[in-house]
N, C-alpha and C positions, 0 to 999 in steps of 0.2 A: 503449862502454856509458855511458849517462847523460852524453854529451858536451854536450848542451844543458842547462845547469844553472840557467838563469834561471828563478826561480820554483819550482824543484824543492825539495821538502822531504824529510825522511828517509823518511816513509811511501811517497812516490812512488818514491824511490830504492830502497828495500827491495823494493817490488813488482817493479820492473824487474829488479833483481839476482836476486831469487828465481827469476824465470822463466828467466833465463840459466843460473843454477846448476842448476836442475832438469834442464835440457837436457844440461848437461855431466855431471851425475851419471848420467843414463840412458846416456850414451855411455861414461863411464869405468868404471862398476862392472863390466861384463863383462871389461874389459881388466885392471883391478887384481886381480880375483879369478878370473882365467882358469884357475888351477890347480884350482879347485873345479868340481863338476859343475853342469849347467844348473839343477837344482832348487835348489841352495844359492845360486846367483847370483840366482835369482828371489826367494828368501827375503830376501836382502840388499836387493834393490830394493824389496821390500815394506816392510822395516824402515825404509828411508830415505824412502820415499814420504810426501808431505804434511808434511814437516818445516817449521818456521817459517823456517829458514835465517838466523836472526839473526846467528849467529856467522860464517857464511860471508859474509854481507853486510858485516860489520865488516872482514873481511879486505880486500875490495874497496875499501871507503870509506877505510880507513886508508892503503892503498896510494896512492890517488889524492890524498890530502892531501899526500903527499910527491912528487907528480908522477910516480908510477910508471905502468907500462903495465898496463891491466886484464887482459890475457891472462896476465901473470905471476902474477896472483892466483888464476887458475882452479885449478891443481893444489893449491894451499895451502888454498883454500876447500873443495875436495872432501875433503881429508884431515881438516879440522876437522869437517865434517859426518859423516864416517865415525866419528870418535872420539865425537862426541855421540850418534850412533845406537847405537854399541856400548855406551856407558855406560848408555843406557836399557834395553838388553837385560838387563844385570846388575841395574840398579835394580829393574826390574819383578819379577824373580825373587826378589831379596832382600826386597822389600816385599810379595810375593805379590799384586801387582796383576795382574789378569787381562785388563784392557782397555787398549789403547794406541791413541790416535787413532781411536777408534770401531771398532777391530779387535781380535781376540784377541791378547794379548801373546805374544811369540815363544816363551817357555818353555812356554806352554800348548799350543802346536802341535808344537814340535820336541822338547819334553821338556827338563828342567832342564840335563842334562849337555851335550846338543848345543847348546842355546842359549848357555850360558856359553862353550863352546869356540868357537862362531861369533863371539861378541863378542871373544874373545881374538884370533882371526884378523884381525878388522877393526882392532883396536888395532895389531897387529904390522904389518899391511899399510900402515897410515898412517905408522908410523915408517919403514918401508922406503922408501916413496915419497918421503918428505921427506928422508931421509938421502941419497937419490940426487940430490936437488936441491942440497943443500949441508949441510955439517956443522952450521951454525947452525940451519937448518930442522929437521934431525933431532933436534938437542938440544932445541929448543923443544917439539916435539910429545911427545918422550919424557918431558920434565919435566912437561908438562901431564897426560899419562896417569897418571904416578906420583902426581901431586898429587891428581887426582880420585879415584884408587883409595884413597889415604890418607884422603880425606874420607869416602868411603863406609864405610871400616873404623872411623874414629873415631865416626861417627854410629851405626853398628851396635853398637859396643862398649858405649856407655852404656845401650843398650836391653836388653842381655843381663843375666842374673842377676848376673854378676860386676860388670858395669858399673854396674848399679843400686845395688849395695851401696856403690859409691864415687861415686855420682852427685853428691852434695853437694860432694865435694872437686873433682871435675872442673869442675863448674859455677862454682865460685869462681874458676876460672882463665880466664874468658871463653871457654869452649868454643864458644859460639855464633858469636862473631866468627871463630874459627878454622875452624869447620865451613863457614860460608858462603863463606869464601875458598877453602877446599879443594874444596868440592863444585861451586861455580859460578863464583866469581871467577877462578879460575886458567885455566879454558878460555876464558872471554871475553878474559882477558889474553893468552893464547896466540894467539887469533885476530887481535887487534890487532897483536901483535908480528910475526906472520907477514906481515901487510900491510906493515909497515914494512920488514921484511927483503926482501920482494918488490920494493920500490922502491929497495933499496940504501942505506937510511938508516943513519946512524951509530949506534953502540951506545947513545949517550945518548938518541937519538930512539926507538930500539926499546924502551928501558927506560921512557920516558915513555908510549909507546903501550901497553905491558903494564900499567902502573899505571892508565891510563885505562880499559882493558878490565876490569881486576880490580874497580875500584870500581863500574863499570857492572853487572857480574855480581852483585856483592854487593847492590846496590840491587834488582836483579831478583829475587834470592832472598828478600830481606826482604819485598818486595811479594807474592811467592807465599805466604810464611808468613802475611802479614797476611790474605790471602784465606782461608786455611785457618782462621785464628783466628776471623774474622768468621762463616764458615760454621758453625763449632762453636758460637760464642756465640749465634747466632740460634736454633739448634735443637740444644741440647746432648744431648738424649735420642736424637736421630736420628743424631748423629755422634760418639758417645763415643770412638771409636778415634782421632779427630783430635787429641785433647788431648795424649796421651803423647808423640808425636813433637815437639811444640812446647815440651817442657820446657826445653831449652837456651835457646830464645828467651824464654820466660817468665822464666827466671832472669836473663838479661841485661837485659831491660827492667825488671825489678824494681829492679835497681841504678840504672838510669837514672831511675826515678820515685820512688825512696826507699821502695818497698814491700818486704815480706818474704814469701817463699813459705812455705806451711805446711811444717813440717819432716817429713822421713822418719826412720824408718818410723812408720806409724800404722795402726791397724786399719782405719780408713775413710779412708785418706789420699786415694784417688782421688776419693771423693765430696766430701771436704773441699776438695780442690783445685778441683773443678768449681764448688762454691758460691762459693769465694773469687774465681775468675776471673770469674764472672758479676757479682760486685759491683764488680770493679776493671777491667772490660773497657774502659770509656771511656778510662781513662788509658793502657792498653796500645795501643789503636788510635792515639791521638794521638801517643804516643811513637814508635811504629813508623813513622808517617808522617813525623815529624821526622827520624828516622834515615835514611829513604830519601832525603829531600831533602838531608841532609848528604852522603851518598855521591854524589849527583848533582852537587853543587857541587864536591866533591873531584875527581871525574872530569873535569869541565870545566876545572879549574885546571891539570891536567897538559898540556893542549894549548894553553895560552894563547899560547905563542910559536911555534906551528906556522905554516907558510906561510899568508899571508892569501890564500886562494882560496875559491871557492864550495864545494869539498868539505870544507874545514875548517869552514866555516859550517854545513854540514849535519851534520858530525860533532859539533859542539858542542851541537847539539840532540838528538842521537841517544839519549843515556842516558835523558832524560825521556820521549822518544817511545816508546822500547822498553818502559820500565816501564809507562807508561800504556796503550799499545796492547795489550800482552800480558796485563796483569793487572788491568785495570779500575781502576787506581789513580786515585782522585779524592777530593776533599774530601767528596763525597756519600756515600762509603762509611761514614764514621762518623756522618754525619747520618741516613742510612737506618737504621743500626743503633739509633740512639736513638729513631727514630719508633715 
């Protein structure tokens, strides 16, 4: 795969890898979940269908920077994609999202209990398949799943009544940085680490691969939050529900810009917060873009001493390409918002 690397950029590499990975998922899903009935297998195939395969692509690319064999990446990339799909099942139910990839969310079709249990089966199967490869593979995916679950719990906690009563204390502890690592950075990190493991890389290289992936994932999540903020900022009356989930981000970037959030509790706190954000939105957008660029530079620094080959050159550009390609990150975002 991607043996001819001359002139190949990350987007081309990703498209080629995604095609191969889609084919492997179609082949492997019935095997991995053979204990389930045909209807459940079909449901899993629908859940995984049309995924971006960014994490799976990083497994392949990291492996090839270390001169590994692409075929050794296949089972690991399949496991990462199963974990990602399972996490989306749980996220959709918790967030009450009814649409996923232009189709009804799994919990709306299967029901909440069956959907959550199906996600659990996918998590457990990924761990089992990786543990059968090696102890290191099994430990990597088990840690990733536990970390992502912790991120979902931490994010949900502050949104509950108990959490909101303590929100100001939690937000003072850089909750946002913690959540974006747990929710997104950790699985990106695991994908890159699995790629290094597949190539038989030393532990030091695997640790650098993980750090590279984690910073890339964090940049990806900040860019996603930036889009949500801009969508709310442009039409606050049409998207009022988008502001509350962004509270940890708002608090974090307040400290970065020297601003102060309106204090809780207050009779009209939500309305006060909306007016305040509309006045200070330019600063937030600029600061979030700066933070994304910082994470991208950090990611690139971790692979500075990787083997000098075409795959490392592609990998060095991957974080910026992933963020821009998937989230429309560009300097025009703030310009358009000001227009």
